C-alpha positions as CSV (number, residue, x, y, z in Angstrom):
1,M,-10.9,-9.7,-19.9
2,S,-9.0,-9.2,-16.6
3,L,-8.0,-5.6,-15.7
4,L,-5.5,-7.0,-13.2
5,R,-2.4,-9.1,-13.4
6,V,-1.3,-11.2,-10.6
7,R,1.9,-13.0,-10.4
8,H,4.1,-14.4,-7.6
9,E,7.8,-13.7,-6.9
10,G,8.6,-16.1,-4.1
11,A,6.5,-14.8,-1.2
12,V,5.5,-11.6,-2.9
13,A,2.3,-11.2,-4.7
14,V,2.7,-8.6,-7.4
15,L,-0.5,-7.0,-8.4
16,T,-0.5,-4.9,-11.7
17,L,-3.4,-2.7,-12.6
18,D,-3.7,-3.6,-16.3
19,D,-5.9,-1.0,-18.2
20,P,-2.9,1.0,-19.9
21,K,-5.0,2.6,-22.6
22,R,-7.1,4.4,-19.9
23,R,-3.9,4.9,-17.8
24,N,-5.3,2.4,-15.3
25,I,-8.3,4.5,-14.1
26,L,-10.1,2.8,-11.3
27,S,-13.2,1.5,-12.7
28,P,-15.5,-0.6,-10.5
29,E,-14.4,-3.8,-12.4
30,L,-10.7,-3.1,-11.8
31,C,-11.3,-2.2,-8.1
32,R,-13.4,-5.5,-7.4
33,E,-10.5,-7.5,-8.9
34,L,-8.0,-5.6,-6.8
35,S,-10.0,-6.2,-3.7
36,A,-10.4,-10.0,-4.5
37,A,-6.6,-10.3,-5.2
38,V,-5.7,-8.6,-1.9
39,A,-8.0,-11.1,-0.2
40,A,-6.7,-14.0,-2.0
41,A,-3.0,-13.0,-1.0
42,N,-3.9,-12.5,2.6
43,A,-5.5,-16.1,2.4
44,D,-2.5,-17.7,0.9
45,D,0.0,-19.0,3.5
46,A,2.8,-18.9,0.8
47,V,2.4,-14.9,0.5
48,K,4.0,-12.6,3.0
49,A,3.8,-9.3,1.1
50,I,2.1,-7.4,-1.6
51,V,3.3,-5.0,-4.3
52,I,1.0,-3.0,-6.2
53,T,2.0,-1.2,-9.4
54,G,0.5,-0.1,-12.9
55,A,1.0,-1.1,-16.4
56,A,3.0,1.5,-18.2
57,P,2.7,4.5,-18.8
58,A,1.0,5.4,-15.5
59,F,0.4,4.0,-12.0
60,C,-3.2,5.2,-12.0
61,A,-4.8,8.2,-13.4
62,G,-7.6,8.2,-10.8
63,A,-11.3,7.6,-10.8
64,D,-13.5,7.4,-14.0
65,L,-15.3,10.6,-14.6
66,D,-18.4,8.7,-15.9
67,D,-18.7,7.0,-12.6
68,L,-18.3,10.3,-10.7
69,Q,-21.1,11.7,-13.0
70,A,-23.3,8.7,-12.2
71,A,-22.7,9.2,-8.5
72,A,-24.0,12.8,-8.9
73,N,-27.2,11.4,-10.3
74,G,-27.6,8.8,-7.4
75,A,-25.9,5.7,-8.8
76,T,-23.1,5.3,-6.3
77,D,-22.3,1.6,-6.6
78,A,-19.3,2.2,-8.8
79,L,-17.9,4.8,-6.6
80,H,-18.2,2.6,-3.6
81,A,-16.3,-0.1,-5.2
82,V,-13.4,2.1,-5.6
83,Y,-13.7,3.3,-2.0
84,Q,-13.9,-0.4,-0.9
85,S,-10.6,-1.1,-2.8
86,F,-8.7,1.5,-0.9
87,M,-10.0,0.1,2.5
88,D,-9.1,-3.6,1.4
89,V,-5.6,-2.5,0.7
90,A,-5.4,-0.4,3.8
91,D,-6.8,-3.3,5.9
92,S,-4.3,-5.9,4.4
93,G,-2.8,-7.9,7.2
94,L,0.2,-8.4,4.9
95,P,2.8,-5.5,4.3
96,T,1.9,-3.6,1.1
97,I,4.2,-1.6,-1.1
98,A,3.0,0.7,-3.9
99,A,5.5,0.7,-6.8
100,V,4.5,4.0,-8.4
101,N,5.5,4.3,-12.1
102,G,4.5,7.4,-13.8
103,A,1.5,9.4,-12.6
104,A,-0.6,8.8,-9.6
105,I,-3.4,11.1,-9.8
106,G,-6.4,11.8,-7.6
107,A,-7.8,8.5,-6.6
108,G,-4.7,6.9,-8.0
109,L,-2.8,8.7,-5.2
110,N,-5.3,7.3,-2.8
111,L,-4.4,3.9,-3.8
112,A,-0.7,4.4,-3.3
113,L,-1.4,6.1,0.1
114,A,-3.5,3.1,1.1
115,C,-0.3,1.0,0.9
116,D,2.1,0.8,3.9
117,M,5.2,1.9,1.9
118,R,5.8,3.6,-1.4
119,I,8.7,3.3,-3.9
120,A,8.8,5.7,-6.8
121,G,10.2,5.4,-10.2
122,A,12.3,8.4,-11.2
123,D,9.5,9.2,-13.6
124,A,6.8,9.3,-10.9
125,L,4.3,12.3,-10.3
126,F,1.9,12.7,-7.6
127,D,-1.0,15.1,-8.0
128,T,-4.1,15.2,-5.6
129,R,-5.9,17.1,-8.4
130,F,-9.3,17.1,-6.7
131,L,-9.7,20.8,-6.1
132,K,-8.4,21.5,-9.6
133,I,-11.6,19.7,-11.1
134,G,-13.9,21.2,-8.5
135,L,-14.0,17.9,-6.5
136,H,-13.9,17.5,-2.8
137,P,-11.3,14.7,-1.9
138,G,-12.8,11.3,-1.1
139,G,-11.9,7.8,-0.1
140,G,-10.0,9.0,3.0
141,H,-7.5,11.2,1.0
142,G,-7.0,13.7,3.6
143,W,-6.6,11.3,6.5
144,M,-3.9,9.2,4.6
145,L,-2.1,12.2,3.1
146,L,-1.8,13.8,6.5
147,R,-0.4,11.0,8.1
148,A,2.2,10.4,5.3
149,V,3.5,14.0,5.0
150,G,2.3,16.1,8.0
151,W,-0.1,19.2,8.1
152,A,1.9,21.6,6.1
153,E,2.8,19.4,3.2
154,A,-0.6,17.9,3.0
155,A,-2.0,21.5,2.9
156,R,0.5,22.5,0.1
157,L,-0.4,19.4,-1.9
158,L,-4.1,19.4,-1.4
159,L,-5.3,22.8,-0.7
160,L,-2.8,24.6,-3.1
161,A,-3.0,21.8,-5.6
162,C,0.8,21.5,-5.9
163,P,1.9,18.3,-7.8
164,V,5.2,16.8,-6.9
165,R,7.8,14.6,-8.7
166,A,9.6,11.6,-7.4
167,E,12.7,13.3,-5.7
168,E,10.4,15.9,-4.0
169,A,8.0,13.2,-2.9
170,R,10.9,11.4,-1.2
171,E,12.0,14.6,0.5
172,I,8.6,15.2,2.1
173,G,8.2,11.6,3.2
174,L,5.5,10.8,0.5
175,V,7.8,8.0,-0.8
176,Q,10.5,6.1,1.1
177,R,12.7,5.5,-2.1
178,V,13.4,6.7,-5.5
179,V,14.8,4.3,-8.0
180,P,15.5,4.3,-11.7
181,A,12.2,3.7,-13.7
182,D,13.4,0.6,-15.4
183,G,14.3,-1.0,-12.0
184,L,11.3,-0.1,-10.1
185,I,9.5,-3.4,-9.9
186,E,12.8,-5.3,-9.1
187,A,13.4,-2.8,-6.2
188,A,9.8,-3.1,-4.8
189,V,9.9,-6.9,-5.1
190,A,13.4,-7.1,-3.4
191,L,12.1,-5.0,-0.5
192,A,9.0,-6.9,-0.1
193,G,10.9,-10.1,-0.4
194,R,12.7,-9.4,3.0
195,S,9.5,-10.8,4.4
196,E,10.2,-14.2,3.1
197,A,12.6,-14.9,6.0
198,L,10.1,-13.8,8.6
199,P,7.4,-16.0,10.3
200,R,4.2,-15.1,8.6
201,D,2.0,-15.1,11.7
202,L,4.3,-12.9,13.6
203,L,4.6,-10.6,10.8
204,I,0.7,-10.1,10.6
205,R,0.6,-9.7,14.3
206,T,3.3,-7.1,14.4
207,K,1.5,-5.0,11.6
208,A,-1.6,-5.2,13.8
209,S,0.4,-3.9,16.7
210,L,1.7,-1.0,14.5
211,R,-1.9,-0.2,13.5
212,L,-2.9,-0.2,17.2
213,A,0.1,2.0,18.1
214,A,-0.9,4.6,15.5
215,R,-4.3,5.1,17.3
216,A,-3.7,4.2,21.0
217,D,-2.0,5.9,23.9
218,H,1.4,4.9,25.1
219,R,0.1,2.6,27.8
220,T,-2.3,0.7,25.7
221,A,0.3,0.0,23.1
222,F,2.8,-0.8,25.8
223,D,0.5,-3.5,27.4
224,H,-0.5,-5.0,23.9
225,E,3.0,-5.3,23.0
226,A,4.0,-7.0,26.2
227,G,1.4,-9.6,25.7
228,E,2.4,-10.2,22.1
229,Q,5.9,-10.6,23.1
230,L,5.4,-13.0,25.8
231,R,3.2,-15.0,23.4
232,S,6.0,-15.1,20.9
233,L,8.4,-16.5,23.5
234,H,6.4,-19.7,23.4
235,E,6.3,-20.2,19.7
236,P,8.5,-22.2,17.3
237,P,10.4,-19.5,15.6
238,F,11.8,-18.2,19.0
239,I,12.1,-21.4,20.6
240,E,14.0,-23.0,17.6
241,L,16.4,-20.0,17.4
242,V,17.3,-20.4,21.1
243,Q,18.0,-24.1,20.6
244,R,20.2,-23.4,17.7
245,L,22.2,-20.7,19.7
246,Q,22.4,-23.0,22.6
247,A,23.7,-25.9,20.4
248,T,26.3,-23.5,18.8
249,I,27.4,-22.4,22.2
250,A,27.6,-26.0,23.4
251,A,29.7,-27.0,20.4
252,R,32.4,-24.3,21.1
Protein backbone atom coordinates (compact mmCIF):
# COMPACT_ATOMS: atom_id res chain seq x y z
CA MET A 1 0.00 0.00 0.00
CA SER A 2 1.28 3.43 -0.94
CA LEU A 3 2.26 5.82 1.84
CA LEU A 4 2.12 8.86 -0.45
CA ARG A 5 -0.87 10.28 -2.30
CA VAL A 6 -0.20 12.23 -5.47
CA ARG A 7 -2.75 14.40 -7.24
CA HIS A 8 -2.56 17.26 -9.69
CA GLU A 9 -4.33 20.61 -9.51
CA GLY A 10 -3.59 22.24 -12.83
CA ALA A 11 0.18 22.73 -12.95
CA VAL A 12 0.61 21.85 -9.26
CA ALA A 13 1.57 18.40 -7.98
CA VAL A 14 0.20 17.88 -4.46
CA LEU A 15 2.13 15.22 -2.52
CA THR A 16 0.45 14.07 0.70
CA LEU A 17 2.28 11.96 3.27
CA ASP A 18 -0.31 9.29 3.98
CA ASP A 19 0.48 7.31 7.11
CA PRO A 20 -1.89 9.11 9.51
CA LYS A 21 -2.03 6.37 12.16
CA ARG A 22 1.69 6.91 12.72
CA ARG A 23 1.40 10.68 12.21
CA ASN A 24 3.23 10.39 8.89
CA ILE A 25 6.58 9.40 10.37
CA LEU A 26 9.36 9.27 7.81
CA SER A 27 9.75 5.58 7.18
CA PRO A 28 12.20 4.60 4.43
CA GLU A 29 9.27 3.38 2.33
CA LEU A 30 7.52 6.73 2.55
CA CYS A 31 10.72 8.63 1.88
CA ARG A 32 11.54 6.60 -1.22
CA GLU A 33 8.04 7.25 -2.53
CA LEU A 34 8.47 10.95 -1.82
CA SER A 35 11.81 11.07 -3.64
CA ALA A 36 10.29 9.28 -6.63
CA ALA A 37 7.28 11.61 -6.71
CA VAL A 38 9.48 14.72 -6.62
CA ALA A 39 11.56 13.32 -9.47
CA ALA A 40 8.41 12.50 -11.46
CA ALA A 41 7.04 16.01 -10.97
CA ASN A 42 10.29 17.55 -12.16
CA ALA A 43 10.25 15.28 -15.22
CA ASP A 44 6.64 16.18 -16.10
CA ASP A 45 6.45 19.19 -18.40
CA ALA A 46 2.88 19.84 -17.22
CA VAL A 47 3.98 20.41 -13.61
CA LYS A 48 5.39 23.77 -12.53
CA ALA A 49 5.25 23.62 -8.72
CA ILE A 50 5.01 21.08 -5.89
CA VAL A 51 3.04 21.22 -2.64
CA ILE A 52 3.94 18.80 0.17
CA THR A 53 1.56 18.20 3.07
CA GLY A 54 0.51 15.48 5.50
CA ALA A 55 -2.68 13.52 6.06
CA ALA A 56 -4.41 14.75 9.24
CA PRO A 57 -3.78 14.96 12.13
CA ALA A 58 -0.12 15.92 11.53
CA PHE A 59 2.28 17.15 8.91
CA CYS A 60 5.03 14.77 10.03
CA ALA A 61 6.04 13.46 13.45
CA GLY A 62 9.67 12.90 12.46
CA ALA A 63 11.80 9.81 12.01
CA ASP A 64 10.98 6.28 13.13
CA LEU A 65 12.73 5.54 16.44
CA ASP A 66 13.22 1.94 15.31
CA ASP A 67 15.20 3.17 12.32
CA LEU A 68 17.31 5.39 14.56
CA GLN A 69 18.01 2.43 16.84
CA ALA A 70 18.90 0.31 13.83
CA ALA A 71 21.33 3.01 12.71
CA ALA A 72 22.92 2.93 16.16
CA ASN A 73 23.55 -0.77 15.54
CA GLY A 74 25.12 -0.15 12.14
CA ALA A 75 22.12 -0.56 9.83
CA THR A 76 21.94 2.92 8.32
CA ASP A 77 20.10 2.30 5.03
CA ALA A 78 16.72 3.46 6.39
CA LEU A 79 18.20 6.63 7.84
CA HIS A 80 19.96 7.46 4.59
CA ALA A 81 16.68 7.06 2.69
CA VAL A 82 15.21 9.72 4.99
CA TYR A 83 18.20 12.01 4.46
CA GLN A 84 18.00 11.50 0.70
CA SER A 85 14.36 12.58 0.61
CA PHE A 86 15.31 15.91 2.23
CA MET A 87 17.95 16.51 -0.42
CA ASP A 88 15.65 15.47 -3.24
CA VAL A 89 13.05 18.00 -2.10
CA ALA A 90 15.70 20.70 -1.57
CA ASP A 91 17.24 19.99 -4.99
CA SER A 92 13.92 20.18 -6.86
CA GLY A 93 14.23 22.42 -9.88
CA LEU A 94 10.57 23.35 -9.44
CA PRO A 95 9.32 25.60 -6.60
CA THR A 96 8.23 23.65 -3.52
CA ILE A 97 5.77 24.67 -0.81
CA ALA A 98 5.24 22.88 2.50
CA ALA A 99 1.62 23.11 3.63
CA VAL A 100 2.13 22.41 7.32
CA ASN A 101 -0.94 21.02 9.04
CA GLY A 102 -0.60 20.13 12.71
CA ALA A 103 2.80 19.12 14.05
CA ALA A 104 6.12 19.19 12.21
CA ILE A 105 8.51 17.48 14.60
CA GLY A 106 12.26 16.83 14.30
CA ALA A 107 12.87 15.26 10.90
CA GLY A 108 9.36 16.38 9.94
CA LEU A 109 10.51 19.95 10.45
CA ASN A 110 13.49 19.11 8.23
CA LEU A 111 11.09 18.18 5.46
CA ALA A 112 9.25 21.48 5.79
CA LEU A 113 12.56 23.37 5.84
CA ALA A 114 13.70 21.57 2.68
CA CYS A 115 10.87 23.29 0.79
CA ASP A 116 11.32 26.76 -0.69
CA MET A 117 8.31 28.18 1.17
CA ARG A 118 6.10 27.20 4.08
CA ILE A 119 2.42 27.94 4.69
CA ALA A 120 1.04 26.93 8.08
CA GLY A 121 -2.44 26.08 9.14
CA ALA A 122 -3.49 27.88 12.32
CA ASP A 123 -3.08 24.57 14.18
CA ALA A 124 0.56 24.05 13.11
CA LEU A 125 3.33 23.36 15.62
CA PHE A 126 7.06 23.38 14.90
CA ASP A 127 9.38 21.54 17.27
CA THR A 128 13.02 20.63 16.60
CA ARG A 129 12.88 18.13 19.51
CA PHE A 130 16.30 16.60 18.76
CA LEU A 131 18.01 17.62 22.00
CA LYS A 132 14.94 16.71 24.04
CA ILE A 133 15.43 13.07 23.09
CA GLY A 134 19.22 13.13 23.42
CA LEU A 135 19.83 13.24 19.68
CA HIS A 136 22.10 15.50 17.67
CA PRO A 137 20.20 17.10 14.77
CA GLY A 138 20.76 15.52 11.38
CA GLY A 139 19.72 15.84 7.76
CA GLY A 140 21.09 19.37 7.42
CA HIS A 141 18.70 20.65 10.09
CA GLY A 142 20.95 23.39 11.47
CA TRP A 143 21.94 24.66 8.02
CA MET A 144 18.32 24.95 6.88
CA LEU A 145 16.98 26.37 10.14
CA LEU A 146 19.71 29.01 10.33
CA ARG A 147 18.93 30.25 6.84
CA ALA A 148 15.21 30.33 7.53
CA VAL A 149 15.20 32.27 10.80
CA GLY A 150 18.71 33.58 11.53
CA TRP A 151 21.18 32.73 14.30
CA ALA A 152 19.32 33.90 17.40
CA GLU A 153 16.02 32.24 16.56
CA ALA A 154 17.74 29.07 15.33
CA ALA A 155 19.59 28.92 18.66
CA ARG A 156 16.38 29.43 20.60
CA LEU A 157 14.45 26.77 18.69
CA LEU A 158 17.24 24.22 18.55
CA LEU A 159 19.63 24.78 21.45
CA LEU A 160 16.93 25.66 23.98
CA ALA A 161 14.34 23.28 22.49
CA CYS A 162 11.60 25.91 22.18
CA PRO A 163 8.61 24.82 20.08
CA VAL A 164 6.66 27.50 18.23
CA ARG A 165 3.09 27.62 17.02
CA ALA A 166 1.90 29.00 13.72
CA GLU A 167 1.69 32.74 14.44
CA GLU A 168 5.04 32.86 16.19
CA ALA A 169 6.55 30.83 13.35
CA ARG A 170 5.33 33.52 10.95
CA GLU A 171 6.74 36.30 13.10
CA ILE A 172 10.23 34.81 13.06
CA GLY A 173 10.17 33.95 9.35
CA LEU A 174 9.87 30.19 9.68
CA VAL A 175 6.64 30.32 7.66
CA GLN A 176 5.52 32.92 5.16
CA ARG A 177 1.76 32.76 5.80
CA VAL A 178 -0.71 31.42 8.36
CA VAL A 179 -4.18 30.49 7.15
CA PRO A 180 -7.21 28.78 8.72
CA ALA A 181 -6.55 25.07 9.07
CA ASP A 182 -9.49 24.13 6.88
CA GLY A 183 -8.23 26.33 4.03
CA LEU A 184 -4.57 25.31 4.14
CA ILE A 185 -4.36 23.13 1.03
CA GLU A 186 -6.43 25.53 -1.02
CA ALA A 187 -4.14 28.41 -0.02
CA ALA A 188 -1.00 26.42 -0.81
CA VAL A 189 -2.32 25.27 -4.18
CA ALA A 190 -3.45 28.81 -5.03
CA LEU A 191 0.03 30.14 -4.28
CA ALA A 192 1.76 27.35 -6.17
CA GLY A 193 -0.73 27.79 -9.01
CA ARG A 194 0.68 31.24 -9.76
CA SER A 195 3.43 29.31 -11.54
CA GLU A 196 0.96 28.13 -14.19
CA ALA A 197 1.22 31.42 -16.10
CA LEU A 198 5.03 31.38 -16.08
CA PRO A 199 7.39 29.80 -18.64
CA ARG A 200 8.51 26.49 -17.09
CA ASP A 201 12.10 26.53 -18.32
CA LEU A 202 12.56 30.13 -17.23
CA LEU A 203 11.07 29.31 -13.83
CA ILE A 204 13.56 26.48 -13.33
CA ARG A 205 16.51 28.58 -14.48
CA THR A 206 15.50 31.47 -12.22
CA LYS A 207 15.31 29.16 -9.20
CA ALA A 208 18.78 27.91 -10.10
CA SER A 209 19.96 31.53 -10.19
CA LEU A 210 18.52 32.13 -6.72
CA ARG A 211 20.43 29.10 -5.48
CA LEU A 212 23.62 30.45 -6.99
CA ALA A 213 23.00 33.87 -5.43
CA ALA A 214 22.62 32.25 -2.00
CA ARG A 215 26.18 30.92 -2.09
CA ALA A 216 28.03 33.23 -4.50
CA ASP A 217 29.50 36.71 -4.22
CA HIS A 218 27.77 39.69 -5.82
CA ARG A 219 29.92 39.76 -8.95
CA THR A 220 29.42 36.05 -9.66
CA ALA A 221 25.65 36.37 -9.27
CA PHE A 222 25.64 39.56 -11.35
CA ASP A 223 27.50 37.95 -14.23
CA HIS A 224 25.35 34.83 -14.13
CA GLU A 225 22.11 36.82 -14.20
CA ALA A 226 23.37 38.99 -17.04
CA GLY A 227 24.01 35.92 -19.17
CA GLU A 228 20.65 34.38 -18.31
CA GLN A 229 18.78 37.60 -19.04
CA LEU A 230 20.47 37.96 -22.43
CA ARG A 231 19.52 34.36 -23.18
CA SER A 232 15.88 35.02 -22.29
CA LEU A 233 15.73 37.96 -24.72
CA HIS A 234 16.02 35.45 -27.58
CA GLU A 235 13.38 33.01 -26.32
CA PRO A 236 9.70 32.76 -27.34
CA PRO A 237 8.03 34.04 -24.11
CA PHE A 238 9.80 37.42 -24.31
CA ILE A 239 9.73 37.67 -28.12
CA GLU A 240 6.00 36.94 -28.25
CA LEU A 241 5.28 39.49 -25.51
CA VAL A 242 7.15 42.20 -27.41
CA GLN A 243 5.28 41.32 -30.59
CA ARG A 244 1.91 41.55 -28.81
CA LEU A 245 2.82 44.91 -27.29
CA GLN A 246 4.02 46.25 -30.63
CA ALA A 247 0.79 45.11 -32.28
CA THR A 248 -1.27 46.81 -29.57
CA ILE A 249 0.67 50.06 -29.96
CA ALA A 250 0.32 49.94 -33.76
CA ALA A 251 -3.43 49.38 -33.45
CA ARG A 252 -3.78 52.55 -31.40
